[in-house]
Phi, psi and omega in degrees: 000185181221133179298340178301331179302320180290325181294315181297317178300324179287327187259348191286155179228157181268354186264104174282131172259117195296338185251016189250132176241127178275134174245124181233088189272014176121170182244004176240146184297324178298319178298312183299318174299325181279330188253327192300316181301324176287325176300316184292321178296324175296320180291322180294319177301311181297322181293329176286334181272323182241099176300138178084001181294142174237163183225142172233138174241113172292114186285121176288142182298343182263008186239131177285133179302326177293353178275359180236066181294136181247126181286154178297148177091357181248127178279077180238121178251123169272120187239157182267017183273163176295147182305322182296325178295315176291316178302320183290340178255352177285150172286330178200178183205153169246125194225138171296143179295131185149194183307329180301334177290320177294321175297321179296318182292324180291333174283349179078027183259114178303136184212147169261146185248132181229150174195148174215139177232177178297156179302318177298314177295329178292315182293317177295322181298318181292330182279326189262330184265114179241154176078006178244116180274340183228158179247333187285138179298325178301319180287319183294312176294328178285000173088023182294332179270007180237022178104346179285160177280140181300140178269347186218129181285142182249129173239112186239133170075295175273087189268110180254112185305320182298319180285325182288331183285340189297307178296329184292316182295324182291318177297324181284330185255342186238100181303319181295321176298312181297320178296318177304312181295318183293331176294318182296324182295335182296334180296320180296311182305314183293323181290332181289345175092178181273164179299161177095014181306317185294316183294321179291323174299313182297321181294320177302312180296315179303324176297319180290317176295327179281322174235079183302141180300147174290108183283353181274349180270000000 
């Protein structure tokens, strides 16, 4: 299992807000600096396509509020709530690649994934990392590298707001498309296991410490 299952269960709400999009640009200042401008432009593009859309950003405790400037005319609220609380009430989300993608999947929230690194890191990564077709945890846990359909579109390195806005607009305006994605996300939830993963891991360790395996056998 995964301890995120417990965190999501504690913060989740049943009230989806049909016009709300969650923006999660990362939990490190370097990530935010690399991603936030593209997130803002994607939000601006989406606002032009879907009237009345609103955006919320759960501020990570490791990120300075000043690192998330919001241009005038764009309905973006930076809030101090847990990411799971915002994700669970949003209709969809744009999320930096990382743990937050799994959190979005466990909340049942359709999400697009974006990430950008330095050019050198990107080239080295392409050379050194083989046999992995996806980067988002939600896709990996969902089995996208095992033949299953990817649950989240990934936008890597070349972040084009018009392209990133496309799946978000579809989920906001097409209820059937959003429902299909939420059905796919159930696969991720099932693979993540039941709540209580940390307690089960602790019990397993305690069992080994209480009754060490016989090394003579």
